[in-house]
C-alpha positions, -999 to 999 in steps of 0.1 A, spaced: 400 54 600 405 68 634 390 102 644 395 125 674 363 134 694 365 165 715 338 179 739 350 215 744 348 239 772 371 221 797 398 240 814 432 224 812 453 222 843 483 200 854 516 187 842 521 179 806 555 164 795 571 177 763 584 149 741 616 147 720 614 169 689 601 153 658 621 176 634 653 169 654 647 131 655 642 129 618 675 147 613 695 127 638 683 93 626 702 94 592 734 102 611 736 66 620 746 59 584 778 79 588 794 53 611 800 16 614 795 19 651 762 20 671 744 54 675 720 55 704 693 82 705 675 89 737 642 108 742 631 96 707 593 104 703 568 76 696 557 89 662 547 73 628 575 92 610 602 79 634 589 44 628 590 49 590 626 62 592 636 32 612 622 10 584 642 31 559 674 24 578 666 -13 578 664 -10 540 701 0 539 711 -30 562 712 -11 594 698 -28 625 675 -9 649 668 -19 685 642 0 705 636 2 742 607 19 759 581 4 735 554 -2 761 521 17 755 526 36 788 560 49 779 567 84 767 598 85 745 620 57 735 657 48 732 668 35 698 702 20 690 711 19 653 740 0 639 750 4 602 782 -16 605 776 -27 569 756 -9 542 739 -35 521 719 -11 499 722 26 488 687 29 474 658 47 491 628 34 473 597 54 464 573 34 486 592 46 517 602 81 506 567 91 495 555 87 531 579 112 545 599 140 529 626 137 556 638 106 538 658 129 515 682 134 544 698 99 537 713 113 505 742 131 521 752 104 546 751 75 520 770 96 494 797 105 520 802 71 534 795 48 503 803 72 474 770 65 458 733 70 466 699 66 448 670 83 465 635 87 453 625 123 447 601 133 474 580 157 453 557 183 467 533 182 497 500 196 509 514 228 524 534 238 493 562 229 470 595 221 487 621 215 460 654 198 467 675 218 442 695 234 471 703 199 485 717 188 451 737 220 444 753 218 478 764 182 473 776 191 438 798 218 454 814 188 473 823 171 440 791 149 436 779 140 402 741 140 402 715 127 377 678 129 379 661 100 362 629 81 365 619 99 396 651 92 414 682 112 424 713 92 415 744 107 431 780 96 428 811 109 446 844 113 427 872 89 430 886 93 465 853 105 479 837 139 485 860 169 488 855 200 508 840 231 491 822 263 496 785 264 496 766 297 496 728 291 499 708 318 480 680 313 505 679 297 539 671 259 537 669 237 568 669 204 549 697 215 525 718 226 554 713 193 572 720 172 541 752 191 532 765 192 568 762 154 571 780 149 538 807 174 547 818 158 580 834 129 560 846 150 530 883 155 525 894 190 536 874 220 547 839 229 538 823 263 544 785 266 544 773 302 541 737 314 549 732 281 567 699 276 585 702 282 623 672 263 636 677 246 670 672 212 653 703 220 632 722 228 663 711 195 678 723 177 647 757 195 648 762 186 684 754 150 678 779 149 649 805 165 672 798 137 698 805 113 670 839 128 663 831 155 636 849 189 636 824 217 632 828 253 641 801 281 640 773 259 654 742 281 657 754 307 633 748 313 595 784 302 587 794 266 594 830 256 591 835 218 588 869 200 587 864 166 573 875 134 592 883 99 580 856 83 600 831 89 628 825 68 659 794 58 677 777 79 704 748 82 728 728 114 723 695 128 737 670 143 713 661 179 722 625 187 735 600 196 708 596 234 707 566 231 684 548 207 706 555 230 736 542 260 717 511 241 706 502 231 742 508 266 753 481 276 729 459 249 742 463 261 778 457 297 768 425 291 746 409 272 776 420 297 802 439 270 819 473 265 835 498 239 823 533 231 835 551 221 803 576 197 817 610 200 799 601 232 781 620 265 786 619 301 773 649 293 751 631 263 736 601 283 726 623 309 711 604 334 688 570 319 696 572 331 732 571 370 726 543 366 701 522 345 726 531 369 754 517 398 733 486 378 729 481 376 766 498 343 775 519 343 807 550 322 811 567 315 844 600 296 848 598 265 870 625 241 881 614 214 858 596 233 830 576 263 820 542 272 836 518 286 810 486 304 819 463 331 806 453 354 836 433 379 815 418 380 781 435 372 747 445 400 724 450 402 686 485 402 673 504 408 641 530 380 633 550 369 602 566 335 597 603 335 590 634 313 593 649 310 628 651 331 648 618 344 633 583 332 641 581 295 631 559 286 602 551 253 622 534 275 648 513 296 624 482 274 624 481 270 662 484 307 668 456 313 643 433 290 662 441 309 694 434 343 677 400 332 666 386 340 701 409 369 709 397 405 713 402 426 682 419 416 650 451 397 641 471 397 609 492 365 603 514 364 573 530 332 559 563 337 541 577 301 540 550 280 523 526 292 497 497 269 506 496 268 544 461 282 551 441 250 543 430 250 580 411 283 574 380 268 558 379 242 587 382 268 614 355 287 596 332 257 600 335 262 637 325 299 635 359 316 630 360 348 611 391 347 588 398 362 555 428 353 534 443 378 510 475 365 493 500 354 519 481 372 548 452 360 569 431 385 587 415 370 618 387 389 637 380 373 671 346 359 679 329 355 712 329 317 709 336 288 686 311 259 680 320 223 676 318 208 642 331 179 620 364 190 605 391 175 583 429 177 590 449 186 559 484 185 573 503 180 607 501 215 621 467 222 606 453 192 625 467 205 658 450 239 652 417 221 649 423 202 682 431 235 699 400 252 685 379 221 695 391 223 731 375 258 734 345 252 713 309 247 725 297 212 718 314 184 701 342 186 675 352 155 653 386 158 637 391 134 607 424 123 592 442 121 625 471 102 609 485 136 604 486 141 642 503 108 647 532 120 625 541 147 649 524 146 684 532 117 707 500 103 723 482 136 721 449 125 734 464 108 764 484 139 773 454 161 770 431 137 790 456 138 818 452 176 822 414 176 820 404 176 783 373 156 773 390 140 742 392 105 728 402 86 698 373 68 681 369 45 651 354 63 621 339 50 589 
């Protein structure tokens, strides 16, 4: 199994391109099932999860054609054509690899009137039930049965019908699933307390480009007027705000200066003021955002929350940065109950972190020391890379398949800006 080897202490400097957003891509790909015409996605990141989703679309009879597959290419263009759905079952063997597979439920149900999707279950960072997905689809008239580890859904005669959905808590996945189902439902659908993440805005804009009628995009109240059919479109995936924030942390912890090509203040959103408070400087440039750390790093207090709050997907990276900041930091995780598994690994590198309930207390230390560490999930693995870039000596990060799920060609990007990092074969 591959590992990442990092010799820390190198200052990062140069241009680093930001890839298409993983979370947006995995939301846009199932939209191809809503039409019998081709959907072309540009700026699609080269990631394991994207490849897995392509295989899932093939399972339903959709064809996928990819351009930009050369090793030196960043980003790809994929054209998906689901002119005929040959299967409405998402099997366990594929769904178990990627929770985002549940997002085929709404499109299949809306277009074919029936869908059978394996239940995705929990995951390392905490339990993420799909009950809100199912209740939202039931509000559109779907009959749902849970049996033998699968969700079996059926639309009423005549197809899904518009309805009113009020989510008791904000759910990104449920908002996405219900939105895709609602665009082909008969009549008007109102989604209250909808998630407002930029990736949902990206999905809504893509659906509008395909002929959907959606109002309130970017707000907590979405109004959808169903249409008889959608047509094909060509759409560019938004840049990855989490990748941009991650590399901003990498620049800051090494005292370097990176131009994040394609990034912007708007893209970073709530991560930007937290990082600025920590001592990171951002300057607008014509083709991106210049990130530097002119002075020292300072401890911060931050709490994760749904958009527009501080993103849970940036918590681990910020923690890595705070391990060498002056003073103390308090980071509170409100989204997932088990998202501190990177703490023991950072401690192996000399970090001083204490977890009490949902809060982590980080006391900055003068330096980190390289060590063998184990990645436990996608964002945790990036926090270990960030720490390794600043640590004295060599850091070996194991289980890097987590990184491959969310960071396009990470070691190549970091090598290009001065990091001593490489992928090596492990035992």
